C-alpha positions as CSV (number, residue, x, y, z in Angstrom):
1,M,106.3,-123.0,104.9
2,K,107.6,-121.2,101.8
3,I,110.6,-119.0,102.6
4,E,111.0,-116.0,100.3
5,D,114.4,-115.1,99.0
6,P,115.3,-111.9,100.8
7,H,117.2,-110.8,97.7
8,A,114.3,-111.4,95.3
9,L,113.2,-108.3,93.3
10,H,109.7,-107.0,93.7
11,L,109.3,-105.8,90.1
12,P,107.3,-102.6,89.6
13,L,105.3,-103.8,86.5
14,S,103.9,-101.4,84.0
15,E,100.1,-101.0,83.8
16,R,100.3,-102.6,80.3
17,A,102.1,-105.7,81.7
18,K,99.5,-106.0,84.5
19,N,96.7,-106.1,81.9
20,M,98.5,-108.7,79.6
21,K,96.5,-111.8,78.9
22,S,97.8,-115.2,77.8
23,S,96.6,-116.7,74.6
24,A,93.6,-118.9,75.5
25,I,94.5,-121.3,72.7
26,R,98.1,-121.6,73.8
27,D,96.9,-122.4,77.3
28,L,94.5,-125.0,75.9
29,L,97.3,-126.7,73.9
30,K,99.1,-127.4,77.2
31,V,96.0,-129.3,78.4
32,T,95.5,-131.2,75.1
33,A,99.1,-132.3,74.5
34,R,98.6,-135.8,75.8
35,P,98.9,-138.3,73.0
36,E,95.6,-140.0,73.8
37,I,93.7,-136.7,73.1
38,I,92.1,-136.3,69.7
39,S,92.7,-132.6,69.4
40,F,90.7,-130.4,67.1
41,A,92.0,-127.4,69.1
42,G,95.3,-126.2,67.6
43,G,95.3,-124.1,64.4
44,L,98.5,-125.9,63.3
45,P,99.3,-126.8,59.7
46,S,99.8,-130.5,59.1
47,P,103.5,-131.6,59.5
48,D,102.8,-133.8,56.5
49,T,103.0,-130.7,54.3
50,F,106.4,-129.5,55.5
51,P,108.8,-129.6,52.6
52,I,111.7,-130.8,54.7
53,A,114.0,-132.0,51.9
54,R,113.4,-128.8,49.9
55,L,114.3,-126.6,52.9
56,K,117.3,-128.8,53.8
57,D,118.7,-128.4,50.3
58,A,118.0,-124.6,50.4
59,F,119.9,-124.3,53.7
60,D,122.8,-126.2,52.3
61,R,123.0,-124.1,49.2
62,V,122.7,-120.8,51.0
63,L,125.3,-121.7,53.7
64,S,127.7,-123.1,51.1
65,A,127.5,-120.2,48.6
66,Q,126.6,-117.2,50.9
67,G,127.2,-118.3,54.4
68,K,128.9,-115.1,55.6
69,V,126.1,-113.0,54.3
70,A,123.3,-115.3,55.7
71,L,124.8,-115.3,59.2
72,Q,125.3,-111.6,59.4
73,Y,122.9,-108.8,60.4
74,G,120.5,-107.8,57.7
75,P,118.4,-104.8,56.7
76,T,115.4,-104.1,58.9
77,D,112.9,-104.2,56.1
78,G,114.1,-107.5,54.9
79,Y,116.2,-109.4,52.3
80,A,115.8,-107.5,49.0
81,P,115.4,-110.5,46.6
82,L,112.6,-112.0,48.9
83,R,110.9,-108.6,49.0
84,E,111.1,-108.3,45.2
85,W,109.7,-111.9,44.9
86,I,106.7,-111.1,47.1
87,A,106.0,-107.8,45.3
88,D,106.1,-109.6,41.9
89,R,103.8,-112.4,43.2
90,M,101.3,-109.9,44.7
91,S,101.2,-107.6,41.6
92,T,98.5,-107.8,39.0
93,D,98.1,-106.5,35.5
94,G,96.4,-103.4,36.9
95,V,98.3,-102.9,40.1
96,R,102.0,-102.9,40.6
97,I,103.3,-103.6,44.1
98,G,106.8,-102.3,44.7
99,P,109.4,-104.0,46.9
100,E,109.6,-100.7,48.9
101,Q,106.0,-101.5,50.1
102,V,107.1,-104.9,51.6
103,T,108.3,-105.3,55.1
104,I,109.5,-108.8,56.2
105,V,108.4,-109.7,59.8
106,S,109.0,-112.6,62.2
107,G,105.6,-114.1,61.6
108,S,102.2,-112.5,61.1
109,Q,101.9,-111.9,64.8
110,Q,104.8,-109.5,64.7
111,G,103.2,-107.7,61.8
112,L,100.0,-107.2,63.9
113,D,102.1,-105.9,66.8
114,L,104.0,-103.4,64.6
115,L,100.8,-102.2,63.0
116,S,99.3,-101.7,66.4
117,K,102.3,-99.7,67.6
118,V,102.1,-97.3,64.7
119,L,98.3,-97.0,64.3
120,I,96.7,-97.3,67.8
121,D,96.7,-95.0,70.7
122,K,95.0,-95.7,74.0
123,G,91.2,-95.3,73.4
124,S,91.5,-95.5,69.6
125,K,88.5,-97.0,67.9
126,V,89.5,-100.3,66.2
127,L,86.9,-102.3,64.2
128,V,87.0,-106.1,64.2
129,E,84.8,-108.8,62.8
130,T,82.5,-110.9,64.9
131,P,84.0,-113.4,65.8
132,T,87.6,-112.7,64.8
133,Y,91.2,-114.0,65.1
134,L,92.2,-114.3,68.7
135,G,95.9,-113.4,68.0
136,A,94.7,-110.0,66.5
137,L,92.6,-109.3,69.6
138,Q,95.6,-110.1,71.8
139,A,98.0,-107.9,69.7
140,F,95.6,-104.9,69.6
141,S,94.6,-105.1,73.2
142,M,98.2,-104.4,74.3
143,Y,97.7,-100.8,73.2
144,E,94.4,-100.4,75.0
145,P,92.1,-99.5,72.1
146,D,88.3,-99.2,72.1
147,L,87.6,-102.5,70.3
148,Q,84.3,-102.4,68.5
149,S,82.6,-105.4,66.9
150,V,81.3,-105.1,63.4
151,E,78.2,-107.0,62.7
152,S,78.9,-110.2,60.7
153,D,76.7,-112.9,59.2
154,D,77.3,-116.3,57.5
155,I,79.5,-114.7,54.8
156,G,81.4,-112.3,56.9
157,L,81.6,-108.5,57.7
158,V,78.4,-106.5,57.0
159,P,79.6,-103.3,55.1
160,E,76.6,-101.3,56.3
161,T,77.8,-101.6,59.9
162,V,81.2,-100.3,59.0
163,A,79.6,-97.3,57.4
164,R,77.5,-96.7,60.5
165,I,80.1,-97.0,63.2
166,G,83.4,-96.6,61.4
167,Q,83.9,-92.8,61.3
168,G,87.1,-92.0,63.2
169,A,88.3,-95.6,63.5
170,R,92.1,-96.2,63.3
171,L,91.7,-99.4,61.3
172,L,89.3,-102.2,60.3
173,Y,90.7,-105.7,60.7
174,A,89.3,-107.9,58.0
175,P,90.7,-111.4,57.2
176,P,89.0,-112.2,53.9
177,N,89.7,-115.8,53.1
178,F,88.7,-118.9,55.1
179,Q,88.8,-116.8,58.3
180,N,90.1,-118.0,61.6
181,P,88.0,-119.0,63.5
182,T,84.9,-119.4,61.3
183,G,86.3,-120.6,57.9
184,R,84.0,-118.2,56.0
185,T,85.1,-116.2,53.0
186,L,84.1,-112.6,52.3
187,P,82.4,-112.3,48.9
188,L,83.9,-110.1,46.1
189,S,80.9,-107.7,46.3
190,R,81.4,-107.1,50.0
191,R,85.2,-106.6,49.5
192,R,84.5,-103.9,47.0
193,E,81.9,-102.2,49.3
194,L,84.3,-102.3,52.3
195,V,87.1,-100.8,50.3
196,A,84.9,-98.0,49.0
197,I,83.4,-97.3,52.5
198,C,86.7,-97.3,54.2
199,A,88.3,-95.1,51.5
200,R,85.6,-92.5,52.0
201,M,86.1,-92.5,55.8
202,N,89.9,-92.7,55.6
203,V,90.0,-95.9,57.6
204,P,92.8,-98.3,56.6
205,I,91.8,-102.0,56.1
206,I,94.1,-104.6,57.5
207,E,93.7,-107.5,55.1
208,D,95.2,-110.5,57.0
209,D,95.4,-113.3,54.6
210,P,97.5,-116.3,55.8
211,Y,95.0,-118.9,54.3
212,G,94.4,-117.3,50.9
213,E,96.4,-119.9,49.0
214,L,94.5,-122.8,50.6
215,S,91.3,-122.7,48.5
216,Y,90.4,-126.4,48.0
217,G,89.3,-125.7,44.4
218,G,92.2,-123.4,43.6
219,E,89.9,-120.3,43.1
220,R,91.3,-116.9,44.2
221,L,89.0,-114.0,44.9
222,Q,90.5,-110.6,44.2
223,K,92.5,-109.2,47.1
224,M,91.3,-105.9,48.6
225,L,95.0,-104.7,48.3
226,T,94.6,-104.6,44.5
227,M,91.3,-102.6,44.8
228,N,93.0,-99.8,46.7
229,S,96.7,-100.2,47.4
230,A,96.8,-96.8,49.1
231,G,94.1,-97.7,51.7
232,V,94.7,-101.5,52.3
233,V,97.5,-103.0,54.3
234,H,97.9,-106.7,53.3
235,M,99.5,-109.3,55.5
236,G,100.8,-112.6,54.4
237,S,102.6,-115.6,55.9
238,F,104.8,-118.5,55.0
239,S,103.6,-120.5,58.0
240,K,100.7,-122.2,56.3
241,I,102.3,-122.8,52.9
242,L,105.8,-123.8,54.1
243,T,106.2,-124.2,57.8
244,P,105.5,-122.1,60.9
245,G,108.9,-123.0,62.4
246,I,110.6,-120.5,60.1
247,R,108.6,-117.6,61.6
248,L,108.4,-115.6,58.4
249,G,105.6,-113.2,57.3
250,Y,105.3,-109.9,55.5
251,V,103.3,-106.7,55.5
252,I,102.5,-104.8,52.3
253,A,101.6,-101.2,53.0
254,P,101.8,-97.7,51.4
255,P,105.4,-96.6,51.4
256,A,104.9,-94.0,54.1
257,L,103.4,-96.6,56.5
258,S,106.1,-99.1,55.5
259,R,108.8,-96.6,56.7
260,M,107.0,-96.3,60.0
261,L,106.8,-100.1,60.4
262,E,110.5,-100.2,59.7
263,K,111.2,-97.8,62.5
264,A,109.0,-99.8,64.9
265,K,110.7,-103.0,63.9
266,Q,114.2,-101.5,64.6
267,A,113.1,-101.0,68.2
268,T,111.8,-104.6,68.4
269,D,114.3,-106.9,66.9
270,L,116.4,-105.0,64.3
271,H,115.6,-107.5,61.6
272,T,114.1,-110.9,60.9
273,S,116.6,-113.7,60.5
274,Q,118.7,-113.1,57.4
275,L,119.4,-116.8,57.1
276,T,115.8,-117.8,57.2
277,Q,114.8,-115.2,54.6
278,M,117.6,-116.3,52.2
279,V,116.6,-119.9,52.6
280,V,113.0,-119.2,51.9
281,Y,113.9,-117.2,48.8
282,E,116.2,-120.0,47.6
283,A,113.5,-122.6,48.1
284,L,110.8,-120.6,46.3
285,K,112.5,-118.6,43.6
286,D,112.1,-121.3,40.9
287,G,108.3,-121.8,41.2
288,F,108.2,-124.4,44.0
289,L,105.0,-123.1,45.5
290,D,103.1,-123.8,42.3
291,Q,103.9,-127.5,42.8
292,H,103.6,-127.5,46.6
293,I,100.4,-125.6,47.4
294,P,98.1,-128.0,45.4
295,V,99.4,-130.8,47.6
296,I,98.3,-129.0,50.7
297,R,95.0,-128.1,49.2
298,R,94.2,-131.7,48.3
299,L,95.1,-133.0,51.8
300,Y,93.1,-130.3,53.6
301,A,90.1,-130.8,51.3
302,E,90.1,-134.5,52.2
303,Q,90.4,-133.8,55.9
304,C,87.6,-131.2,55.8
305,E,85.3,-133.5,53.9
306,T,85.9,-136.3,56.4
307,M,85.0,-134.0,59.3
308,L,81.9,-132.5,57.6
309,A,80.7,-136.0,56.8
310,A,81.3,-137.2,60.3
311,M,79.4,-134.1,61.7
312,Q,76.5,-134.9,59.4
313,D,76.5,-138.5,60.7
314,F,77.0,-137.9,64.4
315,F,76.0,-134.3,65.4
316,P,72.4,-133.6,66.5
317,P,70.3,-131.6,64.0
318,A,70.0,-128.7,66.5
319,L,73.6,-127.7,65.7
320,K,74.8,-125.3,62.9
321,W,78.2,-125.3,61.3
322,T,80.1,-123.6,58.5
323,R,81.2,-125.4,55.3
324,P,84.5,-123.8,54.4
325,D,85.8,-123.7,50.8
326,G,89.4,-123.7,52.1
327,G,91.7,-123.2,55.1
328,M,91.7,-125.2,58.3
329,F,88.6,-124.4,60.4
330,I,84.9,-125.2,61.0
331,W,82.8,-123.1,63.3
332,V,80.0,-124.7,65.3
333,T,77.0,-123.0,66.9
334,L,75.4,-125.0,69.7
335,P,71.9,-124.5,71.2
336,R,72.0,-121.4,73.5
337,H,71.8,-123.3,76.7
338,I,75.1,-125.2,76.1
339,D,78.2,-123.5,77.4
340,S,81.1,-124.5,75.2
341,Q,83.7,-123.9,78.0
342,Q,81.9,-126.4,80.2
343,L,81.5,-128.7,77.2
344,F,85.2,-128.5,76.6
345,E,86.1,-129.6,80.1
346,E,83.7,-132.6,79.8
347,S,85.0,-133.4,76.3
348,V,88.7,-133.4,77.3
349,A,87.7,-135.9,80.0
350,Q,86.6,-138.1,77.1
351,D,89.9,-137.4,75.3
352,V,88.5,-135.0,72.6
353,A,89.5,-131.3,72.5
354,F,88.3,-128.2,70.6
355,V,88.5,-124.5,71.2
356,P,85.5,-122.8,73.0
357,G,84.3,-119.8,71.0
358,T,84.4,-117.0,73.6
359,P,88.1,-116.0,73.2
360,F,87.3,-114.9,69.7
361,Y,84.9,-112.1,70.8
362,P,86.1,-108.8,72.2
363,A,82.6,-108.3,73.7
364,N,79.1,-109.8,73.8
365,L,80.6,-113.3,74.1
366,A,78.8,-116.1,72.4
367,T,79.2,-118.9,74.9
368,N,77.5,-121.5,72.7
369,T,80.1,-121.6,69.9
370,L,83.3,-123.5,69.3
371,R,86.1,-124.0,66.7
372,L,87.2,-127.3,65.2
373,S,90.5,-127.7,63.2
374,F,90.8,-130.8,61.1
375,V,94.2,-130.7,59.4
376,T,96.5,-132.5,61.9
377,V,94.2,-135.4,62.8
378,P,94.3,-138.7,60.8
379,R,91.0,-139.3,59.1
380,P,89.8,-142.3,61.1
381,R,90.5,-140.4,64.3
382,I,88.5,-137.5,63.0
383,R,85.4,-139.7,62.8
384,E,86.1,-141.2,66.2
385,G,86.5,-137.8,67.8
386,I,83.4,-136.3,66.2
387,E,81.4,-139.3,67.2
388,R,82.4,-138.9,70.8
389,L,81.8,-135.2,70.8
390,G,78.4,-135.7,69.1
391,K,77.3,-138.1,71.8
392,L,78.3,-135.7,74.5
393,I,76.4,-132.8,72.9
394,A,73.3,-135.0,72.4
395,S,73.3,-135.9,76.1
396,K,72.7,-132.2,76.9
397,L,69.7,-131.7,74.6
């Protein structure tokens, strides 16, 4: 019989804490961590792309030349040279982004949390794509909004739906490029429509763009930020183009909102690691990304093509899937009678993992969907895993 510690505290948890939910994907990764599992589940960048030698050299240079500064507290909004570098990189001939608009955050997830703190009240209307990034749903849900799904099709958000339901919304969350989980890209015409509609309704757009640099062909569609820098909040990350271990992202917002984010961040962690920021700046300041990102693009394009070819060979014709032009994900729609959660459990028993689609919906769950990530699995193992999964699905038709 279990004996309770008489001195143990019975903590009076807040209502918010009682309603907290764990990340479904993080929980899945615990299940799929066994080495024999062919895992298409994690949205993790390939470790083969991590510039270890470049970062080691940058750490050495920063600590040797500016160690006392790097190891000290830093400003809440971030290391000034890095903020200036980001502002310059994001500016265009027609739109100048100032460093005062840039807030450095400890990964994009912190950016989502800070934006939620300053923009969302309990019951606030928040518009999200269908399906959408699970981490955003998790961040928003902490502040108890009224999450409303915007109709989406094969190319993303449908602007007419935003016009119909968006009045009074606190924000529209709109990842434009190679979206997680579907891999789809919002066309330029729809970006312009969304910006115009949201400007008329005074609804800020959260343009979350961690994958924008990962176009396989190198093409770059215009960012919504440069269409209306007063009405679009742009989020970026170094996790997918350097390494997620550095936990470094940024938010570009109108100056008044940037100051509010700074206040919210002061209450959260004071500042993001000064050392990490200085190292990233040191690694990037001489144009390294222009050499490094094409290497990532080539690798991911090869991985994606291998998976798409295997799906064509081994998946039943009754399935539909996206064909991304960049990023890390493929979205699969199964026949309606197949529940992807049950399929996941059977698939893991055969040492293949994916992410069931339901966690990516705030409501009206599509139980016959799933996400595949291809960037961390060796190409022969991609074919092996897809063949196993295809046979399992075929057995249910």
